[in-house]
Structure formats: C-alpha cells, structure tokens
N, C-alpha and C positions, 0 to 999 in steps of 0.2 A: 384724459384721465390717466393717472399713474397706475402702476401695477399693484399698489398697496391694497386696494379693496379686493382685488382678485385673489391675493394670498389669503386674506381673511375668509373669503368665501369658500376656499377649498376644504374647510372643515366639514362642509355639508355632505359631500357625496358618501363617504364611508360611514357616517354616523347613522345612516338609515338601517344598517345591519346590526346595530348594537341592541341587545335585549337584556332582560333581567332574569334572575333566578333566585333560588332559595338561599344559597349561602351568602350572597351579597358581599358586604364589605369585609367579612372575615376571611375572604379568600387570600388576601395578601399574607395573612398569618399562616395559612396552610402551606405556603411556600416553605416554611421552616420544617414541615413534617417530612420532607424527603430530600430536598436539594441542599447539600452541604457544599458551599463554594469557597473560593479563596477570599478571605475577608478583605484583602487588599485590592480586589477587583472593583472597578467602577462600572462594569457592564450590567445592564438591566437583567441579563439572563442569569447572573450568578451572584449578585450582591444583595444581601439582606441583613439588617442589623441584628436579627434574632438568630443568625446562623452561628451558633457557638459550639455545637456538639463535636465538630471536627477541629476545633481550635488547636488541639495538641499536635495535630499532624498536618495542619494546613499551611504552615510556614514553609517558605521556599527552602529554608535550611534543612528541611527533612528530605529533600530530594538530592540524590547523589549528583556530584558535580558532572559526571560523565553523561547524565541523563537530562541536564538542565535544558539543552537546546530543544529536544523533543517535547519536554514538559511545557516550555514556554510556547512552542508552536501549537501544542494541543490546546493551551488556554486561549491563544489567539483565535484558533478555529472555533472553539466553543463560544467565545464572546462574539464572533462573527456569525453565530448560529449556523455552523457547518458541522453537524454531528458526525458525518462520515469521515471528514478529515480529522476531527478531534479524536475519534475512535482509533484511527490509524496511528496518529502520533502518540497517544497515550499507551496504546498496546505495545508499540515498539519500545517506549520508555520503560514499560513494566518488565521487559526482559532483563534490564540491568538491576532491578530491585523487585523481584516477584512477590515479596511479602510486604511491600510498602502499602499501608492502608490508604494513604492519600491517592496513590496511583491506582490502586484497585477501585477506589470510589470513582475516580475520574473515568476509568474505562467503563464501569458499570453505568454511569450517567449517559455516556456517549452511545453505548450499545442499546440501551433502552430508548433513547431519543431516536435512534434509527429504526426502531421496531424489531430489533434482534433480541427478543425476550428469551427465546430458547437458549441462545448462546450466553446470555447474561446470567443464567442460573448458577453456573459453575463459579463465576466471579462472586456472586452474592453469597454462595456457601463459603468461599474462602474468606470473604470479608467478615462474615458473622463469626467465624472461628477466631478472628482476632479481636473483633469488637462485637460483643454479644448483643448490644442494643442499638446497632446501626440501623436506623429506621428505613432507609431506602432499600437495603438488602432484605430486611425483614418483610417489607411490603411486597417485593417481587416474589419471595419464597411463599408468602401467604397466598398471593394470587395464583401461583402455580398449584398449590395444594387445593385451593378452591376449584380450579379448573379440572383437577383429577378427582374431585369429589371427596377429598380427604379433609373434611371440614374440622375435625378435631385437631388435626395437625396445623391447619391454618390458624386456629385460635391460639395454639401454643406459640406460633411466631408472633401473632399480634399482641399476646400477653407480655412480650419482651419490649414493647414500645416504651420509650421514656415516659415518665409521669409529668413532665414539664410542658409548658406552652400549650399548644393545641393538639398534641399527640393523643391525649385521652379521648378527645372527640372523634378523631379518626379511628382509633382502636374500637370505640364503642359502636360506631356505625358499621364497620366491617365485621366485627365480632358478632353483631346481631344477625347479619346475613349468614355467617358461618353456623350459628345456632339454628337458624331457619333451615339450613341445609341438613341438619341433623334431626329436623322435625320438631324441634323444641320451641313452640311459639311463645310459651310463657317466658322462657329464658331469653328468647330473642327480643321480645318487647320490653322485658326488664332491663336488658343490656342497653337497648335503645333509649331508655328513659333518661340516661345521663345527659343526652343532648338537650333536654329541657332545662338543664341547669344554667343555660345561657339563652337569653331571648333570641340571639342571632341564629341559633340552631333549631329553634322550635319548629319553623316550617319544614326543615329537613327531617326532623323527628316524625311529624305528622305524615309526610309523604312516604317515607320508608316504612313506617308502621302500617300504612295502608297497603303498600306493595307486598310486605311480608304476609299480612293476613290474607291477601288475595292469592298469593302463591300457594299458601297452605290451606286454601279453600275454607276460610273462616269468614263467611259472608257478612254476618252481623258486625264483627269487628272491623272488617274491611270497609263497609259502608260508613260506619261512624268515623273512621280515620280519614277516608276520602273527603267527607264533609268538612272535617277539621282542616285538612290540607288546603282546601279551596277557600276557606273563610279566614284562616289565620294569617296567611301571607298578604302583604300589601298588594302585590300583584302575583298571583300564582304562576309558576313556571309553565311553559307550554307542555312540558312532559307530564306534570301533574294533571293538567286539563285532559290530555289524551288518555292517561291511565284511568282517571275517574270516568271519563266518557265510555271507554271500553268496558269498564266494570258495569256501568248502567245498561249498556247494550246487552251484555251477556246475561243480565238478570232481568230482562224484559222491560226495562225502563227506557225505551227508545226515545220517547219524547223528551225525557229529562236530559238524555245525552245530546239530542238535537239543540235544545235550548242552551246547554253548556257550551257546545262548540260555537254556536251563533253568537253568544255573548262575548266571546274572546276573539271572534273572527277578524275584527278590524283594529285590533290593538297593537299589532306589531308586524315585523317582517316575516313571521311564521304563518302568515295568513294562508298561504298555499297548502300548508300541512292540514289546517283545519278545514279548508275547502275539500281536501281529499277525504277527511273523516266524515264530513257531511255527505259527500257523494257515496261513500261506502254504505251509509245508512239505507240507501235505496237498493242495494244489491243483496242477493240471497247469500246465506251463509253466516255463521257466527262471527262476531268481532274477535280480533286477535288480542291477546293480552300484551301489554307493553313489556312485562317481565314474566317469564314462565317458570324459571327455576332460581334457586338460590345463587347459582353461579352467575346467572344473568343479572340478578340483583346486586351482586358484588361489582359487576361491570358497570351497572347503572350508577352506583355510588361513586365509582372512580371517574366516570364521565362527568357527573355533576360537579365534582371537585375541579376537574379540568376546565369546565366551562366558566366557573367562578374565577379561577386563576386567569383565564384568558381575558375576562372583562377587566381585571386589574392590570393587564398588560404584563403579567409574569409569564412570559411565553415558554421559557424552558421547562419549568415545572408543569405548566399546562400540557406541554407535549409529553412529558413523562407519564402523567396520569392518563392521558388520552391513549397513548400506545399500550399502556397496561390494560385499559378497558378493552381495547381491540384484541389483545392477546387472549382475554377471557371470552370475548364475544365478537369474532371477526366480522359477522354480518351486521353489526350495530351501525346502521346508516347514519344516525345523528353523530356518532363518534367520527365516522369518515368525513362528514361535513366539518366537524370541529378540527380535524387534522388538516384539511385543506385551508381552513381559515387561519390556522397557526402558521402554515407555510406562507400564505399571502401576507400576513401581518409582519413576518420577519424578512420579507423580500425574496423568498424562495418561490418565485412565481411559476417557474417551470414545474416544480414539484406540486404546487397548488393546482395547476391545470391538470396534471395527471391524476391527482386525488379527486378533483371534481368530475373528471371524465369517467372515473371508476364507479360513480354513483349509478345504480341501475335505474332505468326509466320507470320501473314499477314502484320505486321509493317515493313516498310523499314529499321527500326533500329534494327530489330531482329538479323541480322547477327552479327553486332557489339556487341549487348548485349550478345550473346553467347560467343564471344571471351573474352569479359571483365569478364563475369561470371567465365570463366575458371581460370582467375587470382585470383579471390576471393576464388574459391574452393581450389586452391593451398594454399592460405593463411590460411585457416582453417584446413589444413591437409588432404584435400581430393584430393591429388595430382594425384592419378591414375584416378579418375573420370575426373579431369581437362584435363589430357592427352588424355583420350578417347574422350572427347568432341572435342578437337582441331583436333585430327586425323580424326574424323567423318566429321568435317567441311572441312578439306583439301580434303577428298575424294568426297564430294558433289560438289565442284567447283574446278576442277583440274587446272583452269587457274589463280586462286587467290593465292597470296603469304601471306596474312595477318595471316591466321591460322597457316601456317608453321613457320612464324617468331615468333609468340607467343609461339608455341610449342618448337622451338629451344631455344628461350630465357629462357624458363622454365627449359629445360634440362641443359642449360649452368649454370644457377644459382644453380642447384642441383649438379653441378660439374660432370655431365654425358657428358663429352666433346666429346667423340667419337660419341655418338648418336646425339648430337647437331650438329656436323659437317655434318653428313649425311643429316639432315633436312635442314641446311643452303644451302648445295649443291643443294638440290632439289628446294629450294626457288629461288636460283639464276638462275637455269635452266629455271624457269618459266618467268623470266623477259626479256622482249623484247620491246624496247631497254633498256640498262642500262643507267640511267640518274643520275643527281647529287644528287637527294634525296635518292638514293640507297646506299649512303656512309655508312649508319648505318649497312647494312647487311654485307658488307665486313669487317667493323670494328668488328662486333660481331663474325663473323666467324674467323677473325684473332685472337681475344682473345681466342677462343676455341682451335684453332690450336696451339697457343703459350703455352697454359696450357697443351695441350696434347703432347708437346715435339716436334712439327714439326715447328721449327722456320723459316725455309726457306719459307714455304708456308704462314706462318703467316705474315712475313715481306712483302711478295708480296701483301697480302690482305690489310695491313695497307697502303702501297704505293698506291694501287688502290683507297682506301678510300680518300687519300689526293689528288689524281688526280681528283676525283669528287668534293671534297670540300677542296681546298688547305690550308685554314686557320682554319680548324676545330680544336679547342683547345684540345678536348679529344683525338683525334688521334695523334696530334702533341706531346702531353704529353706521351701517351702510347708508341709510337714508340721511342721517344727520351729517355724515361726512360729505355726502354728495351736495347737500345744501351749502355746506361750508365752502367747498370748492367752487360753487357757483356764486358765492357771495349773497345768498338769499336765505331768508328765514333763520337768521343766525341765532336769535334768542331761543326759538323753538328747537333748533339743532343742538344748542348747548344743553337744554333740558333733557333732550332725548339721549345724548351721549353721556351725560351724567348718570342717567338711569342705567345705561349699559355698563359704565365703569363700576357702579355700585355692585353689579352682579359679577363682573369679571375684572377685579382690580389688578390682576397680574397678567392681563392680556395687553402686551405692548402695543398692538395695533389700535386697540380701543382707547388706551391711555393717550396715545399720540393724537387721536381724533379730538379728544377733549383739550389737549394742549393747543392744538391747531385752531380750534374754534375760539379759544380764549385769546390767542394771538390776533385773530381777525377782529375780535371785539376790543382790541387794544388793552386787554388785561395782562400786560406783559409779565409782571411778577409771577402771577399764578400760572401763566403759560409756560414760563421757564421751568417751574417746579414739575409740571406734568410732562413736558417734553424731555427733561433730563431723566425722569423716571422711565419714560418710554424707551429712551436710548439704552438705559440699564437693562430693560427687559428684552429688547430686540437690538443688540449692538450691531448686528450685521445687516440691517435693513437700510438701504440707501435713502429712501424717502424720509424715514424718521430722522436720520442724521441731517438731511437737508433742512427739514423743518426746524430742528434744534439750532442749526446754524443761522437761519433767518432770525429766530427769536434772540439769539445771542447778539447778532449785529444790531438789532433794534434796541437792545439794552446797552449798547455802547461797548460790548466786549468783543472787539473786532478780531483780535488774534485768535481767540477761541472759536469765533465763527468761521474763520478761514480754515482752521483745523477740521471742524466738522464737515465743511464743504469738501475738503480734500478727502476726508474719510468717506464721504458719500461717493465720490468718484472712484474710490478703490473697491467699491462693492458691486461693480458690474451693473450700473443703473441702466434703465431703458434709454433709448436714444434721445427722447425729448427731455428727460430729466438731465442727462449728461450735458446736453447743449446748454440748458438753463444754468446749471452749476458752474460750468466753465465760464459762462458770461459773467456770473456774479464774482468769480475770482478775478477776472480781468478788470471789471468795473462794477464794484459791489452795489447792487440795487436789489435787495431782497423784495419779495412780493409784498406789496403794500396791504395793510389791513383795510377792511371796509367797515362802514358803519352798520350797526344792526338794523337801521331803518332802510338801508338800501334794498331794493327789490323785495318789498314785503310780501 
C-alpha cells in the first residue's frame, strides 16, 4: 500500500483537541480589532483583507532606507512566528525613526506577543499620541487601567475605538466590564446589550451578563442569565458550563450542578475538567467563582476572544489577546493552556512544553496539559519521554481512554503498528458503552491493522466506524480506496468515495480516490477529469501524479503521461512507487483496470 492513505489519516490525531465556543465564526473578523499588518504580506499571522486602519503607514516607502534591513528582518521573524527576534529587529529599527507609527506598531505587537506587557505600555502611549484611535494601543492601555482598578480611565480608552467593522462589539464587551468595576450593573448590562444586535454575539452577551450579575451579587439576574447562556448556544462553551455550575453550587443547588456537569461530561476533550468539578462536589467547602472581580471578567473576555481566534487559526492575534488576558490575571490556568496550544500550533514546541509544564497539578486542566505536552515532546524528538508520560497517565486512571489514544496515535504515526494495535485494543476495552463519537478509535485501529497486514480485521473496524458515523468522509475514502487498490467491490467503493467527495470537494486525496476508482472501472474520461483536479489540489503528491499519468497513458496522451511520471519521481516517492514508475518510463505498462465484477 502506498503512503497516500497514511497522509490522509494524519488529520485525525490533532483534531481530538478542537473545541467550540461562543464567538465561533466571527473570530476571524476580530482579527481586525487589534492586529494591523503589512497588507503585502502573505503570512497567516499578519494578513487579513479587513486590515485597513494602518494603510497610510503600512507601505514600505514609509520606512527609512537605512532601516529597511532591520524592518524586513523583523517582518521575516514575525511571519515565522518568532516574536522575540521580531521585537529585537523592530526595536533596533525604531532607533532610526523613533516616531514612525508603523515601526511603533510593529514593536508593540512583538512585545505583547512575548508577554512583555509592562514594557509595551510606553510604546502604546507614544502610538496613541500620534494616532488617537489606534485600537491595539488603546486595548493595552485599557487593560492596564482595568488591572489598576481605574475603570473610568479604561472606558475612556475604549471609547476611542473606531466605529467600523467589529470594533463596537469589542468596545461594548470590555466597557461593560469596566462599568461593572464601577459597580454600575444597570450601565454594564445596558452596554452589553449591543452584542444582541448580532446573533453571532448573543451567546457571548448571555454568558457575560451572567458573570457580571454574579460578580455584583445579583442572584436573580445571574440565575436568569446563566439559564439563557446554557440554552441559547448551540453547544455552550465549557467555561459557561463551569461558571453556571459554580453558581448553582454556591446557591444550594448542588444536584442541578451535578446534572449540568454530567450532561456535558462526554461531549469533548474538556472531560477531565468536568470530572474534577464533579469530584469537587463531594468535598467540603464552597465552590469557587469562575470570575471574582471586574478585572478578572475583563481577562475572561480577552481569553474568550483568543480562543475563538485560535480556532480560526489566526494565531498571532490569538497570542496577543491571550497574553493580555494573562497580564490581567496571571493565574488564569485556561489561558496558560491556550498559550501552550498556540506555541504548539505554530511549531514552537519547546515553548509549548515549558508552558504545559508550568500548569500546576492542582489545576483541573493539568491532565489535559500533560497529554498535550507529550505531543510537543514528541515533536522536539523527546519521543521516549513522551511515551513514558502517556503510559504513566494511563496507569494513574485506568478508567480513562485519552492517554491511551494519544499513546496509540503516537505509535501509529511512528509506524509501530503492532504496538499501536495493542494500545487501541486496551482503549476500546475501557469504553462502555461504545457511542458514535468513538468512530475515531475504530478508524485509527483499522489503519494500524491494515498497515500491519491484517486486512480482515481492519475492514471490520472501518465498517464499525461507519456504523457509528455513516457519512464520515475520512472513513468512506479510506475503506473505498482500499477496496479499489484490491480490485474488489468497485461499485460500492465508487459510491462511498462519491459521498466523501460531496462533503470534501477540495480534498485532493479524496478527489484522487474517486478518479482512481473511475479509472479502475474504465470510465476514463471521467477519471481524467477528477485526477486532473486532484493534481491541481495536491500538485506535490507523488501518488496522485502517478495515477494521473496512468490515466493519461490509457487515454493515448503518452507525452503528458511521461511528464506526470517524471513529476512523480521528483517528489520523493516511497521505494515501491519509485520502482514502479521507473519501470513504466522504461517500458510503459500502466496498471490495468479491473472489472467491477471482479472479486465481488
């Protein structure tokens, strides 16, 4: 079997950590609320079509010629997600033109990204003297005012936010917390009401209205708002569940809290947090509030924005909001977890390991932090340490499957399939009952079994995964493609892969599978259409180029076929594929199609 399916399967491991929250799809627009980048940049960390507020100073012509080298080096470091180097380069460049607003902005971004909020305040002040409505500088100054309990001053900074794009929503959310800091609940809730002008922000409104009423000890209003927060959102965030549960505990509704925690306990990777909340119900002492003060509420809002941006893969602005939240509330464990996840997502695995290690064992997020840390350890070459950590976790709580799944996934990706199968077996033995979300485990074990040469058991696992999730495109594609490679059940394979393509029309691997099954069924014209599309989507995949070459040869387009085979050879194919392609170039004999009735 080629490496093609293995590449498709790698999407599985990290996806287990993705969760949802209140801000959802609007997060990408929040990018515009702070990070003003170079419009010419193509980097994910600094490019956004809505970033127009710095247009007057974002051109390279605004940078002194003598400073261009440092400026470009700083941009390179920023695009490579190296805020420390970016800060050094931009700071040096600033000496040549200390009042340049673009340079001031770049230094500000880099310093905040490093967590150097205290030193960024002077830069923010200088920038606002030149540009009164520069939102990133205003945000940092407002956060500092909130930290020092100067809430009226914080509102003055927030009032200068632009009135365009999503700025008014951010201003409303943070201003509400500033008013709460002044004890003005009516003003705070009135300010927050603006969020209801967009359905996307209604869950955020309900959640923060509940927190504000709770902080100001308005029990009736808090209870009503928590009820709305839990019922309005399609799936409430874990933070809203914890906050509401804590409220119920503190007001004598322990059984309501228990039912709430239990109802969300199996719905996502935050299960360990809810396990801890349920455990705490059995202990003496009052439950702790999620947010105790207006300053902490300010931090909670910033963390929530960061988490939403992270889900949209807008990593630099997510880091900015996360560091600002930690500036306000250094002990906010969920923000420390967020910080580590950002580092890991951007390839800064050594920083991620340090951030995960800093999580105290007393935190309900400690368990998840240790599992995620193992992934980062593996990425920096400390695989044995990562495996030891996961095995240790699996022994500590024999009833849990998450450390076993992380361990098995790691072994599978290291191609230690026999060992991975043993761990997947143990994980499945711990699951009672098997439910639809467990399709991933059978899919992963099926891949390991197939790679290890046990097709009969692998096929059984893939079918079980489809029983749990009948339209799962990864499984439909993997099983369908396997049948195609074996020349069996081609008609059924075609139907399954078509269903997968309908869900993921821009996935080059799945489109290739459809083209390849059509080729096997001798539907050459249709096969060429899909295989050409697959090459467009995945031009650097050797297997896809090889498939396209075979189809071109069968269509009589021999020169084009040779080109695709040569292209496949240039893409570092596996040894088996390399040998096959070289043989075809010497004596063209593409793989023959088989009849759909073969091996029924």
